[in-house]
C-alpha positions as CSV (number, residue, x, y, z in Angstrom):
1,M,9.3,-94.5,-143.1
2,D,9.2,-92.5,-139.9
3,S,11.1,-89.3,-139.9
4,A,13.2,-88.2,-136.9
5,D,10.5,-86.6,-135.0
6,D,8.6,-89.9,-134.6
7,T,11.3,-91.7,-133.1
8,T,12.2,-91.2,-129.1
9,Y,12.9,-88.0,-127.4
10,S,16.6,-86.8,-126.9
11,A,18.3,-87.3,-123.7
12,S,18.1,-83.5,-123.0
13,V,14.1,-83.4,-123.6
14,V,13.6,-86.0,-121.5
15,I,15.6,-84.6,-118.7
16,A,13.5,-81.2,-119.2
17,Y,10.2,-82.9,-119.2
18,D,11.4,-84.9,-115.8
19,I,12.2,-81.5,-114.2
20,L,9.1,-80.0,-115.0
21,Q,6.8,-83.0,-113.4
22,I,9.5,-83.4,-110.3
23,A,9.0,-79.5,-109.8
24,A,5.6,-80.1,-109.8
25,I,5.0,-82.7,-108.1
26,L,7.6,-81.3,-104.9
27,I,5.5,-78.1,-104.7
28,L,1.9,-80.1,-104.9
29,S,3.1,-82.5,-102.1
30,A,4.5,-79.3,-100.1
31,V,0.7,-77.8,-100.7
32,V,-0.9,-81.0,-99.6
33,I,1.4,-81.4,-96.5
34,T,1.1,-77.8,-95.5
35,V,-2.6,-78.0,-95.6
36,K,-2.7,-81.3,-93.4
37,L,0.1,-80.3,-90.6
38,S,-0.5,-76.7,-90.1
39,A,-3.2,-75.1,-87.9
40,R,-2.4,-71.8,-89.6
41,V,-3.6,-72.6,-93.1
42,R,-7.5,-72.3,-93.8
43,R,-9.8,-71.6,-96.3
44,I,-8.2,-74.1,-98.9
45,E,-9.5,-77.8,-98.1
46,S,-11.7,-77.6,-101.2
47,W,-8.3,-77.4,-103.2
48,L,-7.2,-80.6,-102.5
49,P,-8.9,-82.7,-105.0
50,V,-7.5,-80.9,-108.0
51,I,-4.4,-80.6,-106.0
52,S,-4.3,-84.7,-105.8
53,S,-5.6,-85.2,-109.4
54,F,-2.9,-83.4,-111.0
55,L,-0.3,-84.8,-108.6
56,I,-1.2,-88.0,-110.1
57,L,-1.1,-86.5,-113.6
58,A,2.5,-85.6,-112.9
59,L,3.4,-89.1,-111.7
60,S,1.9,-90.3,-114.8
61,N,3.9,-88.2,-117.1
62,I,7.2,-89.2,-115.5
63,L,5.9,-93.0,-116.1
64,L,5.5,-92.1,-119.4
65,I,8.4,-90.2,-120.6
66,G,10.9,-91.8,-118.5
67,Q,10.8,-94.7,-120.8
68,Q,11.6,-93.2,-123.9
69,G,15.5,-93.9,-123.8
70,N,14.6,-96.9,-124.6
71,P,13.2,-98.0,-128.1
72,K,11.5,-101.3,-126.6
73,P,10.6,-100.3,-123.0
74,Y,9.7,-103.0,-120.6
75,Q,5.9,-104.3,-121.5
76,P,4.3,-104.2,-118.1
77,I,5.5,-100.4,-118.1
78,C,4.4,-99.6,-121.4
79,L,0.6,-101.2,-120.2
80,L,0.8,-98.9,-117.0
81,Q,1.5,-95.9,-119.2
82,A,-1.0,-96.6,-121.7
83,A,-3.8,-96.9,-118.7
84,S,-2.4,-93.6,-117.3
85,I,-2.5,-91.8,-120.3
86,T,-6.3,-92.7,-121.0
87,T,-7.8,-92.4,-117.3
88,V,-5.8,-89.4,-115.6
89,P,-7.2,-86.4,-117.7
90,M,-10.4,-87.3,-117.5
91,Y,-10.0,-88.0,-113.9
92,C,-8.5,-84.5,-113.6
93,S,-11.7,-83.2,-115.4
94,A,-14.0,-84.7,-113.3
95,M,-12.0,-83.2,-109.9
96,T,-11.6,-79.7,-111.6
97,V,-15.4,-79.4,-112.6
98,I,-16.4,-80.6,-108.9
99,F,-14.1,-78.1,-107.4
100,T,-15.7,-75.3,-109.4
101,I,-19.1,-76.4,-108.2
102,Q,-17.8,-76.3,-104.6
103,V,-16.3,-72.7,-104.9
104,Y,-20.2,-71.7,-106.5
105,V,-21.7,-73.1,-103.6
106,Q,-19.7,-71.5,-101.1
107,I,-20.0,-68.2,-102.7
108,Q,-23.6,-68.7,-103.1
109,S,-24.1,-69.6,-99.1
110,V,-22.4,-66.4,-98.3
111,M,-24.2,-64.0,-100.8
112,K,-27.6,-65.7,-100.3
113,P,-27.6,-67.3,-96.9
114,E,-31.3,-67.4,-96.5
115,V,-31.5,-69.6,-99.7
116,N,-31.0,-73.4,-98.9
117,V,-28.5,-74.6,-101.2
118,K,-29.3,-78.1,-102.3
119,V,-26.1,-79.5,-103.4
120,N,-23.8,-79.0,-100.1
121,L,-20.2,-79.7,-99.6
122,E,-20.3,-82.9,-97.9
123,K,-22.2,-84.5,-101.5
124,L,-19.9,-83.0,-103.7
125,Q,-17.0,-84.4,-101.3
126,T,-18.5,-87.9,-101.4
127,I,-18.8,-87.6,-105.3
128,S,-15.2,-86.7,-105.7
129,I,-14.4,-89.8,-103.2
130,I,-16.5,-91.9,-105.7
131,L,-14.6,-90.9,-108.5
132,T,-11.3,-91.8,-107.3
133,L,-12.7,-95.1,-106.5
134,V,-13.7,-95.6,-110.1
135,F,-10.4,-94.1,-111.3
136,F,-8.2,-96.1,-109.5
137,A,-10.9,-99.1,-110.4
138,V,-10.6,-98.2,-114.5
139,F,-6.8,-98.0,-113.7
140,L,-6.3,-101.3,-112.4
141,G,-8.6,-103.0,-114.7
142,C,-6.8,-101.5,-117.7
143,N,-3.8,-103.2,-116.3
144,L,-5.1,-106.4,-114.9
145,C,-7.5,-106.8,-117.7
146,P,-6.0,-105.5,-121.1
147,I,-7.6,-107.7,-123.6
148,Y,-11.0,-106.5,-122.3
149,S,-10.2,-103.0,-122.6
150,L,-10.9,-100.4,-124.8
151,G,-9.5,-100.1,-128.5
152,R,-8.0,-97.0,-127.1
153,I,-5.7,-98.7,-124.5
154,I,-4.7,-101.6,-127.1
155,Y,-3.7,-98.8,-129.5
156,L,-1.6,-96.6,-127.0
157,Y,0.0,-99.8,-125.4
158,R,1.0,-100.7,-129.4
159,I,2.7,-97.4,-129.9
160,L,4.5,-96.6,-126.6
161,H,5.7,-100.7,-126.8
162,D,7.2,-99.7,-130.4
163,G,8.8,-96.8,-128.9
164,N,6.9,-94.3,-130.7
165,P,6.0,-91.5,-127.9
166,H,3.2,-89.4,-130.1
167,Y,-0.1,-89.6,-128.5
168,R,-3.3,-87.7,-128.4
169,R,-4.5,-86.2,-125.0
170,S,-8.3,-85.8,-124.2
171,V,-10.2,-82.8,-125.7
172,L,-12.7,-83.2,-123.2
173,S,-9.8,-82.7,-120.5
174,V,-8.8,-79.5,-121.9
175,L,-12.6,-78.0,-122.6
176,F,-13.3,-79.0,-119.1
177,F,-10.1,-77.1,-117.6
178,T,-11.0,-74.3,-119.7
179,L,-14.4,-74.2,-118.6
180,Y,-12.9,-74.2,-115.0
181,G,-11.2,-71.2,-116.0
182,L,-14.0,-69.3,-117.3
183,S,-16.5,-69.9,-114.8
184,Y,-14.3,-69.8,-112.0
185,Q,-11.1,-68.0,-111.9
186,P,-11.8,-64.6,-113.1
187,Q,-13.0,-64.2,-109.6
188,G,-9.9,-65.4,-108.6
189,L,-8.1,-63.2,-110.8
190,L,-10.0,-60.1,-109.8
191,A,-9.4,-60.9,-105.9
192,A,-5.3,-61.5,-107.0
193,V,-5.4,-57.9,-108.6
194,A,-7.3,-56.4,-105.6
195,R,-4.9,-57.7,-103.2
196,A,-2.1,-56.8,-105.4
197,S,-3.4,-53.3,-105.9
198,I,-4.3,-52.7,-101.9
199,T,-0.8,-54.0,-101.4
200,V,0.7,-51.2,-103.7
201,V,-1.6,-48.3,-102.5
202,Q,-2.1,-48.8,-98.9
203,K,1.2,-50.7,-98.1
204,S,-1.0,-52.9,-95.4
205,I,-0.2,-56.4,-96.9
206,Q,3.3,-58.0,-96.1
207,S,5.5,-57.6,-99.3
208,F,5.3,-61.3,-100.4
209,S,1.6,-61.0,-100.5
210,F,2.0,-58.8,-103.8
211,Y,4.4,-60.9,-105.6
212,S,2.3,-64.0,-105.0
213,A,-0.5,-62.1,-106.2
214,V,1.4,-61.2,-109.5
215,A,2.8,-64.9,-109.8
216,R,-0.9,-66.3,-109.4
217,V,-2.3,-64.0,-112.4
218,I,0.7,-65.4,-114.7
219,A,0.6,-68.6,-113.8
220,F,-3.1,-68.8,-114.6
221,T,-3.0,-67.0,-117.5
222,L,-0.4,-69.6,-118.6
223,L,-2.5,-72.1,-118.1
224,V,-5.6,-70.9,-119.7
225,A,-3.3,-70.0,-123.0
226,M,-1.9,-73.9,-122.7
227,S,-5.2,-75.4,-122.5
228,L,-6.4,-73.5,-125.5
229,A,-3.3,-74.4,-127.3
230,M,-4.0,-78.1,-126.7
231,A,-7.2,-77.7,-127.7
232,M,-6.3,-76.2,-131.0
233,V,-3.5,-79.1,-131.4
234,N,-5.9,-81.7,-130.6
235,F,-8.3,-80.5,-132.9
236,F,-6.1,-80.0,-136.1
237,T,-3.5,-82.4,-136.0
238,D,-3.7,-86.4,-135.7
239,K,-0.4,-86.8,-133.1
240,T,1.6,-84.2,-130.7
241,S,4.4,-82.0,-131.7
242,L,7.3,-81.5,-129.4
243,Y,6.0,-78.2,-128.3
244,A,2.6,-79.5,-127.7
245,D,4.1,-82.5,-125.7
246,L,5.8,-79.9,-123.5
247,I,2.3,-77.9,-123.1
248,I,0.9,-81.1,-121.7
249,R,3.9,-81.7,-119.4
250,A,3.8,-77.8,-117.9
251,M,0.0,-78.1,-117.2
252,P,0.8,-80.1,-113.8
253,L,3.6,-77.2,-112.9
254,C,1.3,-74.3,-113.5
255,V,-1.7,-76.0,-111.0
256,A,1.4,-76.4,-108.9
257,L,2.1,-72.9,-109.2
258,L,-1.6,-71.5,-109.1
259,F,-2.3,-73.4,-105.9
260,G,1.0,-73.2,-104.1
261,I,1.5,-69.5,-104.3
262,H,-0.8,-68.3,-101.8
263,R,-0.1,-66.2,-98.7
264,D,-1.3,-68.5,-96.1
265,I,1.1,-71.0,-97.3
266,I,4.0,-68.9,-97.8
267,A,3.4,-67.7,-94.5
268,V,4.0,-71.0,-93.0
269,W,7.0,-72.0,-95.0
270,F,8.4,-68.6,-94.3
271,C,7.5,-68.8,-90.7
272,R,5.5,-65.8,-90.8
273,K,1.7,-65.6,-89.2
274,P,-0.7,-65.2,-91.9
275,N,-2.9,-62.2,-92.0
276,L,-6.1,-63.2,-91.1
277,E,-7.4,-61.6,-88.2
278,N,-8.6,-58.4,-89.8
279,D,-10.8,-60.7,-92.6
280,N,-14.2,-60.5,-91.8
281,T,-16.6,-63.7,-92.3
282,T,-17.9,-62.6,-95.8
283,N,-14.5,-62.0,-97.4
284,T,-12.9,-65.4,-95.8
285,S,-15.7,-67.3,-97.3
286,I,-16.2,-65.6,-100.7
287,T,-12.3,-66.1,-101.1
288,S,-12.3,-69.7,-99.8
289,G,-10.6,-71.9,-102.3
290,I,-9.7,-68.7,-104.5
291,V,-6.4,-68.4,-105.5
C-alpha cells in the first residue's frame, strides 16, 4: 500500500543529509569556541542562545536520519528521535524570539539612552536559561515517561519505529523564525549591504569583509525562503516530501553561515586583527548581534 516514497531513504540521501548537519555542527561549534576563547571577538554574545539551539537541532537531525538505513531501528533511539523532533523546534523558536528582543533592547538603549528600558538583557538571559532547563526537562520526560507523553510523541514514535521517516515540523517554529527575519534581519541586511558598498567604493575595509557581507545576505535570503517554503508545506500537505525534508535539514547550515561568516570571527581564524578601533560607540552598539 505504501509507495516507494513512504519507505526509508536511499543511502545517498542519508549521506547528503548527514553532510549538511555535520557542516552545520562544525561551523556552529567553531563560532561558539571562537566567541568563548578569543579576546578579539566582541559584540556577539547575544548570538550564543540561537547558535546553541540550532546546534542541538543539527544533532537531533543526525539522530533522526542516521537511523533510516534500518527499517526497524533500535527502539530507544526511536523514542529519543521522537522527543527531539517534538521539543527542539519549539526550543529554537523561543531562543530566536528572545534573541530578537535582545537586539531590540540593545538598539533602543543606544538610540534613546534617556529612556529607561524596562526589559534588560540580564532578565532575557535568565529567561533563556530557564527555557533551556525546561527544554531538557521535557526532553528527558518524553524519554523516561513515554506512557504519560503527548499523543504526538506516541505517533512519532510509532512511525519512526515502523521505518516511516515522514513527519511534520512545527508550523509555530517556522512562523517564529519568519517573524525573526521580518522584525530584526532587515536591519542586518541593510548593515551588510552598507558594509559591502563601503568596501567597493572607499576600499577601506579588508577584502574578506565584502565577501562575508555578500555571503550573509545570500544565507539569510535562503533562510527566509526556506522558512516560507516550510510554512507552505506544513499548511497544504500532511507529510513532508523529500525536497521539504531537505529544506528542514538545510536550516541549521544556513543559520551557521549567517552567524559564522562575520568579519571578527573570520579575522580570528585567518589571524587578522579585527578592524574595530575606528568604530564609534553608537555603531558598535547598534550592530551588536546584527549579522
